[in-house]
C-alpha positions in Angstrom: 34.3 92.5 -29.6 32.0 91.2 -32.2 29.4 87.9 -30.9 28.8 85.1 -33.2 26.2 83.6 -32.1 25.1 80.3 -33.8 21.7 78.4 -33.8 21.8 75.0 -31.8 22.2 72.1 -34.5 19.7 69.3 -34.6 20.1 65.7 -34.9 20.3 64.4 -38.1 17.3 62.6 -38.3 19.8 59.3 -40.3 21.2 58.9 -37.5 17.7 58.5 -35.0 15.9 56.5 -37.7 17.9 53.3 -37.7 18.5 52.9 -34.4 14.3 53.2 -33.8 13.6 51.1 -36.7 16.6 48.4 -35.5 15.0 48.4 -32.1 10.9 48.2 -33.3 12.4 44.9 -35.4 13.8 43.1 -32.7 10.5 43.9 -30.6 8.9 42.4 -33.4 11.0 39.9 -33.9 10.4 38.3 -30.4 7.0 39.3 -29.8 6.7 36.7 -32.9 8.3 34.4 -31.0 6.8 34.4 -28.1 3.3 35.3 -29.3 2.2 31.4 -29.7 3.7 30.6 -26.1 2.3 32.9 -24.0 -1.3 32.7 -26.4 -1.0 29.0 -25.2 0.4 29.6 -21.9 -3.2 32.3 -21.4 -5.1 29.7 -22.9 -4.3 26.5 -20.7 -3.2 27.9 -17.5 -3.9 31.8 -17.0 -7.8 31.6 -18.2 -8.6 28.7 -16.6 -7.0 30.1 -13.6 -8.9 33.5 -13.2 -11.9 31.0 -14.6 -12.2 28.8 -11.7 -11.6 31.9 -9.1 -14.2 33.5 -10.5 -16.3 30.8 -10.1 -15.6 29.6 -6.7 -17.8 32.7 -5.3 -20.9 32.1 -7.3 -23.2 28.6 -5.9 -23.9 26.0 -8.0 -25.9 27.0 -11.2 -23.1 29.7 -11.5 -25.9 32.1 -11.6 -26.6 33.3 -8.0 -22.9 35.3 -6.9 -22.5 33.7 -2.9 -19.6 35.1 -1.7 -17.4 33.5 0.3 -19.7 31.1 1.3 -18.3 28.1 -0.9 -15.0 28.9 1.3 -16.6 28.7 4.4 -18.6 25.4 3.0 -15.3 23.8 2.5 -13.6 24.5 6.0 -16.7 23.4 7.8 -16.8 20.2 6.1 -16.0 16.8 7.3 -14.7 15.2 4.1 -12.7 18.2 3.5 -11.2 18.4 6.5 -10.4 14.2 6.2 -8.9 15.7 2.4 -6.5 17.9 4.2 -5.3 15.9 6.9 -4.6 12.9 4.3 -2.4 14.9 2.5 -0.1 16.6 5.1 0.2 13.1 5.8 1.1 12.3 2.3 3.4 15.3 2.4 5.2 14.0 5.8 5.4 10.5 4.3 5.7 9.9 0.8 8.6 13.0 -0.6 10.4 11.9 2.9 10.5 8.1 2.0 11.2 8.0 -1.8 14.2 10.6 -1.0 15.7 8.5 1.1 15.3 5.6 -0.6 15.9 7.1 -4.0 19.6 8.5 -1.9 20.0 4.6 -0.5 19.5 3.4 -4.1 21.9 5.8 -6.2 24.4 5.1 -3.3 24.4 1.4 -3.2 24.4 1.7 -7.4 28.0 3.0 -7.3 29.3 0.1 -5.9 26.9 -2.9 -7.7 28.3 -4.8 -10.6 25.1 -5.3 -12.1 24.2 -1.9 -11.7 22.3 -1.7 -15.2 20.1 -4.2 -14.3 19.3 -2.7 -10.7 18.6 0.5 -12.5 16.0 -1.0 -14.8 14.3 -2.8 -11.9 13.7 0.3 -10.0 13.0 2.6 -12.6 10.5 0.5 -14.3 7.4 1.3 -12.1 8.0 5.0 -13.7 7.0 3.3 -16.9 3.4 2.1 -15.6 0.2 4.8 -15.7 -0.7 5.9 -12.6 -3.9 3.8 -13.3 -2.3 0.9 -13.9 -0.2 0.9 -10.8 -3.1 1.3 -8.9 -5.1 -1.9 -10.2 -2.0 -3.5 -9.4 -1.9 -2.6 -6.2 -5.5 -3.5 -5.5 -5.0 -6.8 -6.7 -2.1 -7.3 -4.6 -3.6 -6.4 -1.2 -7.3 -8.2 -2.0 -8.4 -10.0 1.3 -8.9 -13.3 0.2 -5.9 -15.2 0.3 -6.9 -16.7 -3.3 -6.8 -13.4 -5.5 -4.2 -11.3 -3.2 -0.8 -12.4 -3.6 0.3 -10.4 -0.5 -2.3 -12.2 1.7 -1.5 -15.7 0.0 1.9 -15.7 1.1 1.0 -14.1 4.7 -1.3 -17.7 4.8 1.4 -19.9 3.6 3.9 -18.3 5.5 1.1 -19.0 8.8 0.6 -22.5 8.1 4.2 -23.1 6.9 4.6 -22.7 10.6 1.4 -24.9 12.1 1.0 -27.7 13.3 -2.8 -28.0 13.2 -4.8 -27.9 10.0 -8.8 -26.4 9.7 -12.0 -27.6 9.1 -14.5 -25.1 9.0 -18.3 -26.6 9.2 -17.2 -29.8 10.6 -19.9 -31.3 13.1 -19.6 -34.9 14.7 -21.7 -37.7 13.4 -25.3 -37.9 15.1 -25.8 -41.1 17.7 -22.2 -42.1 18.2 -21.9 -40.6 21.6 -20.3 -37.0 20.6 -21.6 -33.3 21.5 -20.6 -30.4 20.0 -20.7 -27.0 22.7 -19.0 -23.5 21.9 -17.2 -24.9 19.0 -15.5 -27.7 20.7 -16.8 -31.8 19.8 -16.3 -33.9 22.6 -17.2 -37.6 24.0 -20.4 -37.1 25.5 -19.1 -39.3 28.6 -15.8 -40.1 29.5 -13.9 -42.8 29.0 -10.7 -44.5 30.7 -7.0 -44.7 30.1 -6.1 -47.6 28.1 -9.0 -47.4 25.9 -10.0 -46.8 21.6 -11.8 -43.7 20.5 -13.2 -42.8 17.6 -14.2 -39.8 16.6 -16.2 -39.4 13.5 -17.1 -36.0 11.9 -19.1 -35.0 8.9 -19.7 -31.4 7.5 -16.8 -31.7 5.4 -16.1 -31.8 1.9 -13.5 -33.9 0.7 -12.2 -31.7 -1.9 -11.2 -29.4 1.1 -9.0 -32.4 2.6 -5.2 -31.6 3.0 -3.1 -33.1 0.3 -1.8 -35.2 2.8 -4.8 -37.2 3.7 -4.5 -40.6 3.8 -7.4 -43.3 4.4 -9.1 -44.3 7.6 -7.0 -46.4 9.8 -8.1 -48.4 13.0 -5.8 -47.3 15.9 -3.5 -49.6 17.3 -4.8 -50.8 21.0 -3.0 -48.2 23.4 -1.6 -48.9 26.5 -2.5 -48.5 30.5 -1.6 -44.9 30.4 -2.3 -44.0 26.7 -5.7 -43.3 24.9 -5.7 -43.9 20.7 -8.5 -44.1 18.3 -9.5 -42.1 14.7 -10.9 -39.1 13.9 -12.1 -39.4 10.4 -14.4 -37.9 8.0 -17.5 -40.6 8.0 -18.4 -40.2 4.4 -18.0 -42.6 1.6 -18.0 -40.8 -1.7 -21.4 -42.4 -3.8 -22.4 -43.4 -0.9 -22.7 -46.5 1.6 -20.5 -48.0 4.6 -21.5 -48.0 8.0 -21.9 -44.7 10.2 -19.0 -44.2 12.8 -17.4 -47.4 12.1 -13.8 -46.6 10.2 -13.9 -48.4 6.4 -12.1 -48.4 3.7 -12.8 -45.4 1.4 -13.4 -43.1 4.7 -10.8 -40.5 5.1 -8.3 -39.5 7.8 -8.3 -35.8 9.1 -4.8 -35.1 9.6 -3.6 -32.1 11.8 -6.4 -32.1 14.3 -5.6 -31.8 18.0 -6.8 -34.2 19.9 -7.1 -33.5 23.7 -7.5 -35.9 26.8 -9.6 -33.2 29.5 -9.3 -34.5 33.2 -12.5 -34.4 35.3 -10.8 -31.3 36.8 -11.3 -29.4 33.4 -7.3 -29.7 33.1 -6.0 -30.8 29.6 -3.8 -33.9 30.8 -2.4 -34.5 27.3 -2.7 -34.1 23.9 -1.3 -35.2 20.7 -2.1 -34.4 16.5 -3.7 -36.5 14.3 -1.5 -38.6 11.7 -2.3 -38.3 7.6 -4.2 -41.2 8.6 -6.3 -40.1 11.2 -4.5 -42.2 14.0 -4.0 -40.3 17.3 -1.9 -41.3 20.6 -2.3 -39.2 23.9 0.5 -40.6 26.7 1.1 -39.8 29.3 -2.4 -40.2 31.6 -2.9 -41.6 35.0 -3.9 -46.0 33.9 -7.9 -45.4 35.6 -8.3 -42.2 35.2 -11.2 -40.5 33.8 -11.0 -38.4 31.0 -13.3 -36.5 28.0 -11.5 -36.7 24.6 -12.4 -33.2 23.0 -11.3 -31.7 19.8 -10.5 -27.9 20.6 -12.4 -25.4 18.4 -9.4 -23.9 17.2 -9.9 -27.1 14.4 -13.0 -26.2 13.4 -11.5 -22.1 12.8 -11.3 -20.9 9.3 -7.4 -20.9 10.1 -5.0 -18.6 9.0 -6.1 -15.6 7.0 -5.4 -12.5 5.3 -5.1 -9.4 6.9 -7.6 -6.4 5.7 -5.5 -4.3 3.8 -7.6 -2.4 1.7 -9.7 -1.6 4.8 -10.4 2.1 6.1 -7.5 1.2 8.5 -5.0 -0.2 6.1 -5.8 1.9 2.8 -3.8 5.0 3.6 -0.4 3.0 3.6 -1.5 0.7 0.7 -1.4 3.2 -1.3 1.6 5.6 0.1 3.8 2.6 -0.8 2.1 2.0 -4.4 3.2 5.8 -5.2 7.1 4.7 -3.2 6.9 2.3 -5.6 6.7 4.3 -8.2 8.3 7.3 -7.5 11.2 5.9 -6.0 12.7 5.5 -9.0 12.9 8.9 -10.0 14.5 10.3 -7.2 17.3 7.5 -7.7 17.5 9.0 -11.4 17.9 12.6 -9.9 20.5 11.7 -7.5 22.5 9.7 -9.0 23.1 12.5 -11.7 24.3 14.3 -8.7 26.9 12.0 -7.3 27.8 11.3 -11.3 28.5 15.3 -10.8 30.5 14.9 -7.7 34.0 15.0 -7.6 35.4 11.8 -6.3 38.9 13.3 -4.8 37.2 14.0 -2.0 35.7 11.3 -0.9 38.6 9.6 -1.8 40.9 11.8 0.7 38.6 11.7 3.7 39.0 7.9 3.0 42.9 8.3 3.1 42.9 10.6 6.3 41.3 7.3 8.0 37.4 8.6 7.6 35.2 5.3 7.6 32.4 5.0 5.1 29.5 6.0 7.4 31.3 9.6 7.9 32.2 9.8 4.0 28.8 10.0 3.9 28.0 11.7 6.4 29.9 14.9 6.2 30.8 14.9 2.3 28.1 13.2 -0.4 25.2 14.2 1.3 26.3 17.9 2.5 27.5 18.1 -1.9 24.5 16.5 -2.3 22.0 18.4 -0.7 20.6 20.9 -3.6 19.9 17.7 -5.1 17.7 16.4 -2.4 16.0 19.3 -2.0 14.9 19.4 -6.0 13.7 16.0 -5.7 12.2 16.6 -1.9 10.0 19.7 -3.3 9.0 18.3 -6.8 7.1 15.4 -4.9 5.7 17.7 -2.5 4.1 19.5 -5.7 3.7 15.9 -6.9 1.7 14.7 -3.6 -0.3 17.6 -3.1 -1.8 16.7 -7.1 -1.9 12.5 -5.9 -5.3 11.6 -7.8 -5.4 8.4 -9.6 -4.1 5.5 -7.1 -6.4 7.3 -4.2 -9.2 6.9 -6.9 -8.5 3.4 -8.2 -7.1 1.8 -5.0 -9.6 2.0 -2.3 -12.7 0.0 -2.6 -15.6 2.2 -1.9 -16.3 1.5 1.7 -12.6 2.8 2.1 -12.3 5.7 -0.3 -13.8 8.2 2.4 -10.8 7.1 4.7 -8.1 8.1 1.2 -9.6 11.3 0.4 -7.7 14.0 -0.8 -7.9 17.6 -2.1 -8.1 16.5 -5.8 -10.5 13.6 -5.3 -13.0 15.5 -3.3 -12.4 18.3 -6.0 -13.4 15.3 -8.7 -16.0 14.2 -6.4 -17.9 17.4 -5.4 -17.6 18.8 -9.3 -18.0 15.4 -11.5 -18.0 12.9 -9.4 -22.1 13.4 -8.3 -22.2 16.1 -6.6 -22.7 18.3 -9.5 -21.6 21.5 -7.4 -19.1 23.7 -9.4 -18.9 27.0 -7.0 -17.3 24.4 -4.0 -15.1 21.8 -6.6 -13.9 25.7 -7.6 -13.1 26.8 -4.4 -11.5 23.2 -3.6 -9.4 23.9 -6.9 -8.2 27.0 -5.7 -7.2 25.5 -2.5 -5.2 23.1 -4.1 -3.7 25.5 -6.0 -2.3 27.5 -2.8 -0.9 24.7 -1.6 1.0 23.8 -4.6 2.7 27.8 -5.0 4.7 27.7 -1.9 6.5 24.6 -3.3 6.6 25.5 -7.3 8.1 29.4 -6.0 10.9 27.2 -3.9 11.5 25.2 -6.9 11.8 27.8 -9.4 14.3 29.5 -7.3 16.0 26.8 -6.6 16.8 26.5 -10.6 17.6 30.1 -10.8 20.3 29.8 -7.9 21.7 26.4 -10.2 21.9 28.5 -13.3 23.3 31.4 -11.8 26.2 29.5 -10.1 
């Protein structure tokens, strides 16, 4: 039997070359499209991160290798601890408040007839830069009521519900039987009920008088159980007149409380001066002796604004400005999630007898959970990098109390510290804090895409 042995056949080059050249051509096309993006990404992201990491191990000059010294300095510096503490407070408060407000606004948006105007009003702050928003809020919360709108409103409300006026700097006219002690202006000696006691004052500018002030008039004679008189500004514009006398051209001082103080120190009665400065204290014991006194509260500064930009409240003001800007972003994102939701589920729950709160907590909120998580994590990333508002709003004395990592990094590196090694270490710390939230958001986007 004859066995025929045949040689193994080689693959034809004609079948292999087209396949290899096709793969090569495809790879070149992909590389040509990706190369510009990779170059830009490497130049603007990868290279700065690597350079900053390397630079963080050198001293301020960048010449001497110091190892982990910058990181040790960073975590033993009190200002860095303040910045980290404030960043933690930002992460715990600002994203949660923005997300909750955005959810409330988005739900309300479905029930309003003027939803376009409402959406425009809430989202409008997003069109304002952080720098401009910081300038706006710093002006709004100025302590001087003449400059800050918030304190102007507070002082206006306080004055509206207050019966007394304030005349800071007022003094009694000398040599008319009045004395000033501990801020209280009173008669030097006691007077009997049924007499007229005028109280001339000086040290008050006529331009500072209340709008309702009228010309001073002589008080009518009181009864046996009364004390009457006039509290007036003992000055005539342009000069002239008799000191201590109620005359034409002298202004009454309205809104001043006048007390009748008994010999044992108790207040037997009181009254408030009229626009013409007259007062009438009633219900006194006939024939008894009293000292007529003007309490020190009449001569204080009156209602003053709250020091919002002080170290006590500065973080609340800055966080409020952030919420004002970013609540609109949360509202728009959550509104898009609500519009994509199947309304038949909510209607079915209402038909079954569920009230609006149960519909919201059992159906709307769970279905919106993916959107809420994306919004919340995005805001966390944003607040970790917050810089503009913290740099613009606090005045010089309050900046240390409002310090955050991004501001500390800028201050150490470019704001006078010139320590680029320590600044680089702070930048790496900020990157490490932001990365987990970024990774979480990327995973969430991938999960949504795969559905």
